[in-house]
C-alpha positions as CSV (number, residue, x, y, z in Angstrom):
1,M,105.6,156.5,134.8
2,D,105.3,153.3,136.7
3,I,101.5,153.7,136.8
4,I,101.3,154.0,133.0
5,K,103.4,150.9,132.5
6,S,101.2,148.9,134.9
7,I,98.0,150.0,133.0
8,E,99.6,149.1,129.7
9,H,100.7,145.7,131.0
10,E,97.1,144.9,132.1
11,Q,95.8,145.7,128.6
12,M,98.4,143.6,126.7
13,K,97.5,140.2,125.3
14,N,99.3,137.1,126.6
15,K,99.4,134.9,123.4
16,I,100.7,136.7,120.4
17,P,102.0,134.9,117.3
18,E,105.4,135.9,116.0
19,L,104.5,138.5,113.4
20,K,107.2,138.9,110.8
21,V,107.2,140.7,107.5
22,G,106.3,138.4,104.6
23,N,104.1,136.0,106.6
24,T,100.6,135.3,105.4
25,V,98.1,135.7,108.2
26,K,94.4,135.5,109.0
27,V,93.3,138.3,111.2
28,H,90.0,137.7,113.0
29,V,88.5,141.1,113.7
30,R,85.3,141.9,115.7
31,V,83.0,144.0,113.6
32,K,80.0,145.7,115.2
33,E,77.0,146.3,113.0
34,G,74.2,148.0,114.8
35,N,73.5,145.9,117.9
36,R,75.0,142.8,116.4
37,E,78.7,141.7,116.6
38,R,80.4,139.3,114.3
39,I,83.9,138.2,113.5
40,Q,85.3,139.0,110.1
41,I,88.5,137.4,108.7
42,F,91.1,139.5,106.8
43,E,93.7,137.3,105.1
44,G,96.9,138.8,103.5
45,I,100.6,139.3,103.6
46,I,102.2,141.4,106.4
47,I,104.0,144.2,104.6
48,K,105.0,146.3,107.7
49,V,105.5,145.8,111.5
50,Q,106.2,148.9,113.6
51,G,106.1,150.2,117.1
52,G,106.5,148.2,120.3
53,G,104.8,147.3,123.5
54,I,101.1,148.3,123.6
55,N,101.5,150.4,120.5
56,K,102.8,147.7,118.2
57,T,101.0,147.6,114.8
58,F,101.2,145.5,111.7
59,T,99.9,146.2,108.2
60,V,98.3,143.4,106.1
61,R,97.8,143.7,102.4
62,R,95.5,141.6,100.1
63,I,94.0,141.9,96.7
64,A,90.2,142.0,96.7
65,S,88.3,142.2,93.4
66,G,91.5,143.3,91.6
67,V,92.1,146.2,94.0
68,G,94.9,146.2,96.7
69,V,93.5,146.7,100.2
70,E,95.8,147.4,103.2
71,K,94.6,147.4,106.8
72,T,96.7,148.4,109.8
73,F,95.9,146.5,113.1
74,L,97.0,147.1,116.7
75,V,98.4,143.8,118.0
76,H,96.9,144.3,121.5
77,S,93.5,145.8,120.4
78,P,90.4,144.2,121.8
79,A,88.9,144.4,118.3
80,V,91.5,141.9,117.1
81,E,90.2,138.5,118.3
82,K,93.2,136.4,117.1
83,V,95.9,136.3,114.5
84,E,96.7,133.0,112.7
85,V,99.9,132.6,110.8
86,T,99.0,130.4,107.7
87,R,102.3,130.6,105.8
88,V,105.8,131.6,106.7
89,G,107.3,133.9,104.1
90,K,110.9,134.7,103.3
91,A,111.5,138.4,103.2
92,R,114.9,140.2,103.0
93,R,113.5,143.6,103.8
94,A,111.8,145.3,106.8
95,K,109.0,146.7,104.7
96,L,107.5,145.2,101.6
97,F,106.1,148.3,99.9
98,Y,107.3,147.0,96.5
99,L,104.4,144.5,96.6
100,R,102.0,147.5,95.9
101,E,103.1,147.7,92.3
102,R,102.8,143.9,91.7
103,L,99.9,141.7,90.8
104,G,99.4,137.9,90.7
105,K,102.2,135.5,91.6
106,S,104.8,138.2,91.7
107,A,102.9,139.9,94.6
108,K,103.6,136.9,96.9
109,T,106.7,136.1,99.0
110,K,108.6,132.9,98.7
111,E,107.7,130.3,101.4
112,R,110.2,129.5,104.1
113,V,111.0,125.9,103.6
114,G,111.2,123.8,106.7
115,A,109.2,126.2,108.9
116,K,106.6,124.7,111.2
117,I,103.6,126.6,112.5
118,E,102.6,125.3,116.0
119,T,99.7,126.9,117.9
120,N,100.4,130.6,117.1
121,E,104.2,130.2,117.5
122,I,106.6,129.7,114.7
123,V,109.5,127.2,115.0
124,V,111.9,127.5,112.1
125,K,114.3,124.7,111.3
126,E,117.2,125.3,109.0
127,D,116.4,126.1,105.4
128,I,116.3,123.0,103.2
129,A,118.0,123.5,99.8
130,T,116.4,120.8,97.7
131,T,113.2,118.8,97.8
132,E,115.2,115.6,97.8
133,E,116.6,116.4,101.2
134,S,113.1,117.3,102.5
135,A,111.7,114.0,101.2
136,A,114.5,112.1,103.0
137,E,113.6,114.0,106.3
138,A,109.9,113.5,105.9
139,P,108.2,111.3,108.5
140,E,107.4,107.8,107.3
141,E,103.9,107.1,106.3
142,A,101.7,104.7,108.1
143,P,101.9,101.1,106.6
144,A,99.3,100.3,104.1
145,V,96.6,97.8,105.0
146,E,97.5,94.4,103.8
147,T,95.1,92.7,101.4
148,E,95.1,89.1,100.4
149,T,96.6,88.7,97.0
150,P,95.2,85.9,94.8
151,V,97.5,82.9,94.0
152,V,98.2,82.4,90.3
153,E,99.3,79.0,89.1
154,E,100.7,78.5,85.6
155,T,100.2,75.0,84.1
156,V,100.8,73.5,80.7
157,D,97.8,71.8,79.1
158,T,98.8,68.4,77.9
159,V,96.4,68.2,75.0
160,T,97.0,71.6,73.3
161,E,100.4,72.2,74.9
162,K,99.5,75.8,75.7
163,P,100.2,77.5,79.0
164,T,97.2,78.3,81.1
165,T,96.9,80.4,84.2
166,E,94.5,79.7,87.1
167,V,93.6,82.1,89.9
168,K,93.0,80.4,93.3
169,E,91.7,82.4,96.2
């Protein structure tokens, strides 16, 4: 048994993003066509994660031309170049098979507020309830470049007794 584990350990990838059900991911897959090889991107929502170790798989679902397409990928497969998490979804179930009957906006998961995606690893802060709180926690913007404002002088014309404004630069 120790020999099998050592062979499996050699085949496993080092950097794997945290794959959770409900996340939207881009899977970069090597496709071989004849003697050419290219990378094709498959983007969709993870509806299922199963297995463990070298046999861990995840299923990604997307809508293409009005038809639902699901593909199952091995996490440690050499055909899978990389997996990018683009959006952290909020799911309360282990398997999202109910998305198969849905179309449009209802076929998406809610976004996890406050989640940050950093180089294939997900760091989740606490959920933020309102947008007002998230605006208060948002980093300050860079100060705007100051431009010279023209000086405006108001004077009263002595002959017509009407106020006049002059712009001095």
